C-alpha positions, -999 to 999 in steps of 0.1 A, spaced: -517 -1 -324 -499 -19 -294 -500 -44 -265 -487 -49 -229 -497 -58 -194 -485 -68 -163 -484 -102 -138 -480 -114 -105 -465 -144 -120 -430 -158 -112 -420 -163 -149 -408 -124 -161 -407 -133 -199 -419 -157 -223 -445 -182 -220 -450 -201 -188 -451 -233 -212 -412 -231 -216 -387 -251 -201 -373 -232 -166 -404 -211 -164 -429 -210 -134 -463 -199 -132 -464 -197 -93 -477 -163 -77 -454 -138 -66 -460 -127 -30 -464 -86 -29 -449 -82 4 -416 -100 -10 -416 -98 -46 -417 -76 -78 -451 -77 -99 -436 -84 -137 -445 -56 -170 -446 -84 -199 -448 -78 -234 -448 -44 -243 -454 -35 -282 -460 -8 -297 -465 -3 -336 -437 19 -354 -466 37 -370 -480 49 -331 -448 53 -318 -442 83 -297 -478 93 -294 -480 85 -257 -497 50 -263 -471 30 -243 -469 55 -217 -504 51 -208 -503 10 -209 -475 14 -185 -495 35 -161 -523 16 -160 -501 -20 -153 -482 6 -127 -516 13 -114 -532 -21 -112 -501 -35 -95 -500 -6 -67 -536 -17 -62 -528 -53 -59 -502 -46 -31 -471 -46 -47 -443 -19 -42 -421 -29 -68 -421 -38 -106 -398 -49 -129 -391 -59 -167 -371 -73 -190 -363 -49 -222 -350 -52 -251 -325 -27 -263 -350 -6 -279 -371 5 -248 -342 10 -223 -343 47 -229 -377 47 -226 -381 29 -194 -355 48 -179 -373 77 -183 -402 61 -165 -379 56 -137 -369 18 -139 -334 8 -131 -310 -10 -150 -294 -45 -139 -265 -64 -155 -275 -72 -191 -279 -106 -202 -280 -127 -238 -310 -152 -240 -309 -178 -267 -335 -176 -295 -321 -207 -314 -288 -226 -313 -273 -197 -340 -291 -167 -324 -293 -150 -290 -308 -115 -279 -294 -91 -251 -320 -78 -227 -318 -58 -196 -338 -65 -165 -351 -32 -153 -367 -24 -117 -388 3 -102 -401 13 -63 -439 21 -67 -437 32 -32 
């Protein structure tokens, strides 16, 4: 029905094994936790599942000592994250292959 999680690693999205990625841990006193890999099957949309998963991730990151959390939203998720208190950054494009790219919007939320 859906999935999602959080991470204390530097890489904000995608695999740590891809080029220019880092598996280094983020210091909770100086950096933000990462929300990663949120996907909800369309048949389960708008039933509270994403909110439940996101709330659990934020609680776990807060318990780990993080005061801030960030994510990279696809455009279809931006409004959901705004409603959850995430503030947008500057949009950017990420290449999927030489002919195709996807637009993302980095977003951040204070956990305090």
